C-alpha positions as CSV (number, residue, x, y, z in Angstrom):
1,M,2.5,-27.1,-7.2
2,F,3.2,-24.1,-5.0
3,D,5.8,-22.2,-3.0
4,Y,5.7,-21.0,0.6
5,Y,8.4,-18.9,2.2
6,Q,8.5,-17.3,5.6
7,P,12.0,-16.5,6.8
8,T,11.2,-14.1,9.7
9,R,11.9,-15.3,13.2
10,I,8.8,-14.4,15.3
11,H,9.0,-13.7,19.0
12,F,5.4,-13.7,20.3
13,G,4.1,-13.0,23.7
14,E,3.6,-10.5,26.5
15,N,6.7,-8.5,27.5
16,R,8.9,-10.0,24.7
17,L,10.0,-6.4,24.0
18,N,12.5,-6.9,26.9
19,E,14.5,-9.2,24.6
20,L,15.0,-6.5,22.0
21,G,18.6,-5.7,23.0
22,D,19.8,-9.3,22.7
23,I,18.0,-9.6,19.3
24,V,19.4,-6.5,17.8
25,K,23.0,-7.0,18.8
26,R,23.1,-10.2,16.8
27,Y,23.2,-7.9,13.7
28,G,25.7,-5.3,14.9
29,S,26.4,-2.5,17.4
30,K,24.8,0.5,15.6
31,V,21.1,0.7,14.7
32,L,18.8,3.1,12.9
33,L,15.6,3.4,14.9
34,V,12.7,4.3,12.5
35,T,9.6,5.8,14.2
36,T,7.1,8.6,13.9
37,S,7.5,11.7,16.0
38,D,4.2,10.9,17.8
39,G,4.5,12.2,21.4
40,V,1.9,9.7,22.6
41,L,4.4,6.9,21.9
42,K,7.4,8.8,23.4
43,P,7.5,6.5,26.5
44,L,7.7,3.5,24.2
45,Y,10.5,5.0,22.1
46,D,12.4,6.0,25.2
47,Q,12.0,2.4,26.5
48,V,13.3,1.0,23.3
49,T,16.3,3.3,23.3
50,K,17.2,2.3,26.8
51,L,16.9,-1.4,26.0
52,L,19.3,-0.9,23.2
53,T,21.8,1.3,24.9
54,D,21.9,-0.9,28.0
55,N,23.1,-3.7,25.6
56,G,25.9,-1.5,24.2
57,I,24.1,-0.6,21.0
58,E,24.4,2.9,19.6
59,V,21.1,4.3,18.5
60,L,20.6,6.7,15.5
61,R,17.0,7.9,15.6
62,F,15.0,8.7,12.5
63,D,11.5,10.0,13.5
64,K,10.2,11.5,10.3
65,V,7.7,8.8,9.4
66,K,4.1,9.9,8.7
67,P,1.0,7.9,7.7
68,N,1.2,6.8,4.1
69,P,4.9,7.7,3.9
70,D,6.1,9.5,0.8
71,V,9.3,8.4,-1.0
72,S,10.9,11.7,0.1
73,I,10.9,10.4,3.7
74,V,12.8,7.3,2.6
75,E,15.3,9.5,0.8
76,E,15.8,11.5,3.9
77,G,16.4,8.4,5.9
78,V,18.9,7.0,3.4
79,A,20.8,10.3,3.3
80,L,21.1,10.1,7.1
81,I,22.7,6.6,7.1
82,N,24.9,7.4,4.1
83,K,26.5,10.0,6.4
84,Q,26.3,7.9,9.6
85,P,26.4,4.2,8.6
86,V,24.5,1.6,10.7
87,D,24.5,-2.2,10.9
88,V,20.8,-2.8,11.1
89,V,17.4,-1.0,10.8
90,L,14.8,-1.3,13.5
91,A,11.2,-0.3,12.9
92,V,9.0,0.5,15.9
93,G,5.4,1.5,15.1
94,G,2.6,0.7,12.7
95,G,2.8,-0.3,9.0
96,S,4.0,3.1,7.9
97,S,7.1,2.9,10.1
98,I,7.8,-0.7,9.1
99,D,7.3,0.0,5.3
100,C,9.5,3.1,5.6
101,A,12.2,1.2,7.4
102,K,12.2,-1.6,4.8
103,A,12.7,0.9,2.0
104,I,15.5,2.7,3.8
105,A,17.3,-0.7,4.5
106,F,16.7,-1.7,0.9
107,T,18.2,1.4,-0.7
108,N,21.1,1.8,1.8
109,G,24.2,3.2,0.1
110,I,22.4,4.8,-2.9
111,E,23.1,8.5,-3.5
112,K,20.1,9.1,-5.7
113,I,17.3,6.5,-5.7
114,N,15.7,5.6,-9.0
115,W,12.1,4.9,-7.9
116,D,10.9,4.3,-11.4
117,E,13.4,1.4,-11.7
118,I,12.5,0.0,-8.3
119,F,8.7,0.1,-8.8
120,E,9.0,-1.4,-12.3
121,K,11.7,-4.0,-11.5
122,Y,10.3,-5.4,-8.3
123,G,6.5,-5.6,-9.0
124,S,5.8,-9.2,-8.1
125,P,5.5,-10.8,-4.7
126,Y,6.2,-14.2,-6.2
127,E,9.7,-13.6,-7.6
128,N,12.9,-14.5,-5.8
129,Y,14.8,-11.4,-6.9
130,P,18.6,-11.1,-6.5
131,S,20.2,-8.4,-4.4
132,Y,19.6,-4.8,-5.7
133,T,22.7,-3.1,-4.4
134,G,24.6,-5.7,-2.3
135,K,24.4,-3.2,0.6
136,E,20.9,-3.9,1.8
137,L,20.6,-3.9,5.6
138,P,18.9,-6.4,7.9
139,I,15.5,-5.3,9.2
140,I,13.9,-5.9,12.7
141,S,10.3,-5.0,13.3
142,V,8.3,-4.2,16.4
143,P,4.7,-3.5,15.4
144,T,2.5,-1.4,17.6
145,T,-0.7,-2.1,15.6
146,S,-2.4,-5.3,14.5
147,G,-3.3,-4.9,10.9
148,T,-0.7,-4.5,8.2
149,G,1.3,-7.7,8.7
150,S,4.3,-5.8,7.3
151,Q,6.5,-7.5,9.9
152,V,6.2,-10.8,8.0
153,T,5.9,-9.7,4.3
154,Q,8.3,-8.9,1.5
155,A,6.4,-5.7,0.6
156,S,6.9,-2.0,1.1
157,V,4.0,0.4,0.4
158,L,5.0,4.0,-0.4
159,S,3.3,7.1,-1.7
160,R,4.6,9.2,-4.6
161,G,2.3,12.1,-5.4
162,N,-1.2,10.8,-5.6
163,E,-0.1,7.2,-6.1
164,K,0.4,4.5,-3.5
165,I,2.8,1.9,-4.9
166,T,4.1,-1.4,-3.6
167,F,7.4,-3.0,-4.4
168,F,8.5,-6.5,-3.4
169,H,11.8,-8.2,-2.6
170,P,12.8,-11.1,-0.4
171,L,15.3,-8.8,1.3
172,L,12.3,-6.8,2.6
173,F,11.4,-9.6,5.0
174,S,12.3,-8.7,8.5
175,K,15.0,-10.9,9.9
176,E,13.2,-11.0,13.3
177,C,10.1,-9.4,14.8
178,I,8.8,-9.0,18.3
179,L,5.0,-9.3,18.7
180,D,4.2,-8.0,22.2
181,S,0.5,-7.4,22.5
182,K,1.0,-5.0,25.4
183,L,2.3,-2.5,22.8
184,T,-1.2,-2.3,21.2
185,E,-3.2,-1.6,24.4
186,T,-3.3,2.1,24.0
187,L,-4.5,2.2,20.4
188,P,-7.6,4.4,19.8
189,A,-10.7,2.4,18.9
190,H,-10.9,3.8,15.3
191,I,-7.3,2.8,14.6
192,R,-7.8,-0.6,16.2
193,S,-10.9,-1.1,14.0
194,A,-9.2,0.1,10.7
195,T,-6.0,-1.9,11.3
196,G,-7.9,-5.0,12.4
197,F,-10.1,-4.9,9.2
198,D,-6.9,-4.5,7.2
199,A,-5.7,-7.8,8.6
200,F,-9.0,-9.4,7.8
201,T,-8.8,-8.3,4.2
202,H,-5.3,-9.6,3.9
203,A,-6.5,-13.0,4.9
204,F,-9.7,-12.8,2.8
205,E,-7.9,-11.7,-0.4
206,S,-5.0,-14.1,-0.1
207,F,-7.5,-17.0,0.5
208,I,-9.2,-16.4,-2.9
209,N,-6.1,-15.5,-4.9
210,P,-5.3,-18.2,-7.5
211,K,-1.7,-18.3,-6.0
212,A,-3.1,-19.5,-2.7
213,S,-1.8,-22.8,-1.4
214,P,-3.0,-25.2,1.3
215,Y,-0.4,-23.7,3.6
216,S,-1.4,-20.1,3.0
217,Q,-5.1,-20.9,3.1
218,M,-4.7,-22.4,6.6
219,D,-3.1,-19.1,7.7
220,S,-6.0,-17.2,6.0
221,L,-8.8,-19.1,7.6
222,M,-7.3,-19.0,11.1
223,A,-6.6,-15.2,10.7
224,M,-10.2,-14.5,9.6
225,R,-11.7,-16.6,12.4
226,L,-9.5,-14.8,15.0
227,V,-10.6,-11.3,13.7
228,I,-14.3,-12.2,13.6
229,E,-14.1,-13.6,17.2
230,N,-11.9,-10.8,18.7
231,L,-12.0,-7.5,16.9
232,E,-15.4,-6.3,18.2
233,N,-14.4,-7.3,21.7
234,A,-11.0,-5.6,21.3
235,L,-12.8,-2.4,20.5
236,K,-15.1,-2.6,23.6
237,Y,-12.7,-4.1,26.1
238,K,-9.2,-2.8,25.2
239,D,-8.0,-3.5,28.7
240,V,-8.5,-7.3,28.1
241,Q,-5.1,-8.6,27.1
242,A,-6.4,-11.8,25.4
243,Y,-8.2,-9.9,22.6
244,G,-5.1,-7.8,21.8
245,A,-3.0,-10.9,21.7
246,N,-5.4,-12.7,19.4
247,M,-5.5,-9.8,17.0
248,M,-1.7,-9.6,16.9
249,L,-1.7,-13.3,16.1
250,A,-4.4,-12.8,13.4
251,D,-2.4,-9.9,11.9
252,T,0.7,-12.1,11.6
253,L,-1.0,-15.1,10.1
254,A,-2.7,-12.8,7.6
255,G,0.6,-11.3,6.7
256,R,2.1,-14.7,6.1
257,A,-0.8,-15.6,3.9
258,L,-0.5,-12.4,2.0
259,A,3.2,-12.8,1.4
260,N,2.6,-16.2,-0.2
261,G,-0.9,-15.9,-1.7
262,G,-1.1,-12.3,-2.8
263,A,-3.9,-9.8,-2.7
264,A,-7.1,-9.5,-4.8
265,V,-9.4,-6.7,-6.0
266,P,-9.9,-4.6,-2.9
267,H,-6.3,-3.8,-2.1
268,P,-5.3,-2.1,-5.4
269,L,-8.7,-0.2,-5.5
270,S,-8.2,0.9,-1.9
271,E,-4.7,2.2,-2.7
272,I,-6.1,4.3,-5.6
273,I,-8.6,5.8,-3.1
274,G,-6.0,6.2,-0.4
275,G,-3.4,7.8,-2.7
276,I,-5.9,10.5,-3.8
277,L,-7.9,11.1,-0.6
278,H,-5.1,10.4,1.9
279,I,-7.4,8.4,4.3
280,P,-6.4,5.5,6.5
281,H,-5.8,2.3,4.5
282,G,-8.4,0.2,6.5
283,E,-11.1,2.8,5.8
284,A,-10.3,2.8,2.1
285,L,-10.7,-1.0,2.1
286,A,-14.0,-0.7,4.0
287,I,-15.3,1.5,1.2
288,V,-14.8,-1.0,-1.6
289,F,-15.2,-4.3,0.2
290,P,-19.1,-4.7,0.2
291,Q,-19.4,-3.9,-3.5
292,F,-16.4,-6.2,-4.3
293,I,-18.2,-9.1,-2.6
294,K,-21.4,-8.4,-4.6
295,A,-19.6,-8.1,-7.9
296,Y,-17.6,-11.3,-7.5
297,E,-20.1,-13.6,-5.8
298,A,-20.3,-15.8,-8.9
299,K,-16.6,-16.0,-9.6
300,Y,-15.7,-17.0,-6.0
301,E,-18.8,-18.9,-5.1
302,K,-16.9,-21.8,-3.5
303,E,-14.4,-19.6,-1.6
304,F,-17.0,-17.2,-0.4
305,K,-19.1,-20.1,1.0
306,Q,-16.1,-21.3,3.0
307,I,-15.5,-17.8,4.3
308,N,-19.1,-17.3,5.2
309,E,-19.0,-20.4,7.4
310,L,-16.7,-18.4,9.7
311,F,-19.4,-15.8,10.2
312,V,-22.4,-18.0,10.7
313,P,-21.8,-18.9,14.4
314,H,-21.7,-15.1,15.2
315,Y,-24.1,-13.5,12.6
316,G,-26.4,-16.3,11.5
317,K,-27.1,-18.2,8.3
318,A,-27.3,-15.3,5.9
319,T,-25.2,-14.6,2.7
320,L,-21.6,-13.5,2.9
321,S,-22.6,-10.1,1.7
322,E,-25.2,-9.7,4.5
323,N,-22.9,-11.0,7.2
324,M,-20.1,-8.7,6.1
325,K,-22.4,-5.8,6.5
326,L,-23.3,-6.9,10.0
327,F,-19.6,-7.4,10.8
328,M,-18.6,-4.0,9.5
329,K,-21.4,-2.3,11.4
330,A,-20.2,-4.0,14.6
331,I,-16.7,-2.6,14.1
332,N,-17.8,0.8,13.1
333,L,-16.6,0.6,9.5
334,E,-19.6,1.2,7.4
335,K,-18.0,3.5,4.8
336,R,-18.7,4.9,1.4
337,L,-16.8,7.2,-0.9
338,S,-19.6,9.8,-0.4
339,D,-18.7,10.0,3.3
340,Y,-15.5,11.9,2.4
341,E,-15.0,15.4,1.2
342,M,-13.7,15.3,-2.4
343,S,-14.0,17.3,-5.5
344,D,-15.5,16.0,-8.7
345,E,-12.0,16.1,-10.2
346,Q,-10.8,13.8,-7.4
347,Y,-13.7,11.4,-8.0
348,Q,-13.0,11.3,-11.7
349,E,-9.3,10.7,-10.9
350,I,-10.3,7.7,-8.8
351,I,-12.7,6.0,-11.2
352,H,-10.6,6.6,-14.2
353,S,-7.2,5.8,-12.7
354,P,-4.9,4.3,-15.3
355,I,-4.0,1.6,-12.8
356,L,-7.3,-0.1,-13.6
357,N,-6.0,-1.0,-17.0
358,Y,-3.1,-3.1,-15.6
359,L,-4.7,-5.0,-12.7
360,P,-4.9,-8.8,-13.3
361,F,-8.2,-9.2,-11.4
362,G,-10.7,-8.1,-14.1
363,S,-11.3,-5.6,-16.8
364,A,-11.0,-1.9,-16.2
365,E,-14.8,-1.6,-16.7
366,E,-15.5,-4.3,-14.0
367,L,-13.1,-2.7,-11.5
368,R,-14.5,0.8,-12.3
369,A,-18.0,-0.5,-11.6
370,V,-16.9,-1.6,-8.1
371,L,-15.6,1.9,-7.4
372,E,-18.7,3.6,-8.8
373,A,-21.0,1.3,-6.7
374,S,-18.9,2.2,-3.6
375,Y,-19.9,5.9,-3.9
């Protein structure tokens, strides 16, 4: 018995961004465009605005998104559309922009957002929750990175203080998304590496999660294979379109798998690290992943063997732990906690996070051991 749900209409292919105006106007004539203020992406944002206005769509721009967006950014966005109502929310950017846009669309019409209620009430990716306010807005996503899979998930990841918290709701699924690999061509190598590894971990963790199904595991295996075959080349030859397209496909397959199978140990541990040290999500995952594999080899012996078969043609007949090390070296993601500046107080905050007491993947002691071994 299992469930599998993927309601997002996916428009995949080079130059599909040109269809944006036709897609958005299906949902109304006024859009909130959620982006960062990144000057490097200004030509893209200008192109998006023109595509919309040429189709008679009024654009309200919200460019306050920052990496690991704080709930205060969402509150600012909601306050804006409470004063200037829109019909649809459009995210253009990486996972931070998409997650922020989701949360703004979800809390539309609320004067004062009760985050405690939202984070406590909507904590499961497997529940078919009813509407929260009845005023949630449709979401359209145009990712410019290949990693988070947020364009096809029902999750929004936000920061609040030193915590990174995820909430889930079926209304957080994008109605439609455009996957145009040309939008990823200018990504710096370190971002391409970190986001690509994020996609790999989504596929890996959802594959071993007990909630995985034959459908989600097919997505997981294909996504991992695509990352192994393409990420290293995408770092070396960013001008080769095929690698970028394959990584965008891997990202989306991994997102679908994550939406239906769920994560495992590395993601919550990485969010503890990321919330305190404020480092890129993919790097935080790279810190814990090797030690997670060592600690859980016996528990997931069958699944790890299946995953390792994907590595063997490229890295040889070694163990999964050894092949993962080779893979992470090839994509420049050999990371440890000790590589980052932190106080002893911050380290203690990481390894004694109260979140460890509530995770379903093992005891607090087992999870703490992974963090300590990752130093």
